[in-house]
C-alpha positions in Angstrom: 97.8 -12.4 -61.2 95.0 -10.0 -61.3 91.5 -11.2 -61.9 88.7 -8.7 -63.2 85.2 -9.7 -63.8 82.8 -7.9 -66.1 79.7 -6.5 -64.8 76.0 -8.3 -65.3 74.1 -6.5 -68.1 70.5 -5.1 -67.1 69.0 -6.6 -70.3 66.6 -8.9 -69.8 65.2 -11.9 -72.1 62.1 -11.4 -74.2 59.1 -13.7 -72.3 58.5 -17.1 -73.5 54.9 -17.2 -75.1 52.6 -20.3 -75.2 51.4 -21.0 -78.5 48.1 -20.6 -78.9 45.9 -20.5 -82.2 42.8 -18.3 -82.6 39.4 -19.5 -82.2 38.6 -19.1 -85.6 41.6 -21.5 -86.7 40.5 -23.8 -84.3 37.0 -23.8 -85.5 38.1 -24.3 -89.5 40.3 -27.2 -87.9 37.4 -29.0 -86.6 35.0 -28.2 -89.3 36.2 -31.3 -91.6 35.4 -33.6 -89.0 32.2 -32.4 -87.8 31.2 -32.4 -91.6 32.5 -36.4 -91.8 30.7 -37.1 -88.4 27.2 -35.4 -89.9 27.7 -37.1 -93.1 28.0 -40.7 -91.2 25.3 -40.0 -89.0 22.8 -38.6 -91.6 23.7 -41.0 -94.8 21.0 -39.3 -97.0 23.1 -36.3 -96.9 26.0 -35.7 -99.1 28.8 -33.7 -97.6 31.6 -34.9 -99.5 32.1 -31.5 -101.5 31.8 -29.5 -98.3 34.0 -31.5 -96.5 36.8 -31.4 -99.1 36.4 -27.4 -99.0 36.5 -27.3 -95.6 39.7 -29.4 -95.4 41.3 -27.2 -97.8 40.4 -24.5 -95.7 42.1 -25.9 -92.5 45.2 -27.1 -94.1 45.4 -23.3 -95.5 44.9 -21.8 -91.7 47.1 -24.3 -90.4 49.8 -23.3 -92.6 49.5 -19.6 -92.2 49.1 -20.3 -88.5 52.7 -22.4 -88.8 54.3 -19.5 -90.9 53.7 -17.2 -88.2 55.2 -19.7 -85.5 57.8 -21.4 -87.3 59.3 -23.1 -84.5 56.3 -25.4 -83.2 56.8 -28.9 -84.6 53.4 -29.7 -83.3 51.9 -27.1 -85.6 54.0 -28.4 -88.6 52.5 -32.0 -87.7 49.2 -30.7 -87.7 49.9 -28.8 -91.2 51.0 -31.9 -92.4 48.2 -34.1 -91.4 45.7 -31.4 -92.7 47.5 -31.9 -96.1 47.4 -35.3 -96.4 43.7 -35.4 -95.7 43.1 -32.9 -98.3 44.8 -35.4 -100.9 43.3 -38.3 -99.6 40.0 -36.5 -100.0 40.9 -35.5 -103.6 42.0 -38.9 -104.2 38.6 -40.3 -102.7 40.2 -42.5 -100.1 38.4 -43.4 -96.9 41.4 -42.7 -94.6 41.0 -39.0 -94.9 38.6 -38.6 -92.1 41.3 -40.3 -90.0 43.8 -37.8 -91.0 41.9 -34.8 -89.9 41.6 -36.2 -86.3 45.3 -36.5 -86.6 45.2 -32.9 -87.5 43.3 -32.1 -84.6 45.1 -34.4 -82.1 48.6 -32.5 -82.8 47.0 -29.1 -82.4 45.4 -30.5 -79.1 48.8 -32.3 -77.9 50.6 -28.9 -78.8 48.4 -26.7 -76.5 46.7 -24.8 -79.3 43.3 -25.2 -77.5 44.8 -23.9 -74.2 44.0 -20.2 -73.2 46.8 -18.0 -73.0 47.9 -17.2 -69.5 50.7 -15.3 -67.8 51.5 -17.9 -65.0 54.1 -19.5 -67.0 55.6 -16.1 -67.2 55.4 -15.4 -63.6 56.9 -18.8 -62.7 60.1 -18.0 -64.9 60.4 -14.6 -63.3 60.2 -16.2 -59.7 62.6 -18.7 -60.4 65.0 -16.3 -62.0 64.5 -14.1 -58.9 65.0 -16.9 -56.2 68.3 -17.6 -58.5 69.4 -14.0 -58.4 69.0 -13.9 -54.6 71.0 -17.2 -54.4 73.8 -16.0 -56.1 74.0 -12.9 -54.4 74.0 -14.6 -50.7 
C-alpha cells in the first residue's frame, strides 16, 4: 500500500488586524456625553438640541465604521446603543445619556481606543515559526 503526501503550500494567511477607530469617530462618539455633562453642570445652558444632533452624528459615524468592519460585535453593540440613545433623545426620555455612555463603553471594551500596533502580528508570526520548527524536527 503506497502513501503519498501533498507538499505544503507557500501561501500565507492575511495578517490579522486589530480594529481601531479613527480619532474623529472617537471624538464624535464622546461628544454627546460631554454635552450632557456640560448641561448638567451649567443648568442655565440648554444643550438639548446640540446633544440630539451630536447623538445622531455619533450613531451615523459608528454605523459607517461598523459597515467597514462588519464582524466586530462590539461595534454593532455601540451602534445599537447610540441609535437607542438617539431614539430616547427624540422621545425626551431621561435615559438617553446612559445609553450614550453605554455606546462609549462598548467602543472602549472592544478596543476602539487602542492604538494600532504590530506587536500582535509579530506574536502570531513568531508562534507560527516556532510551530514550524517543532514540526520539522
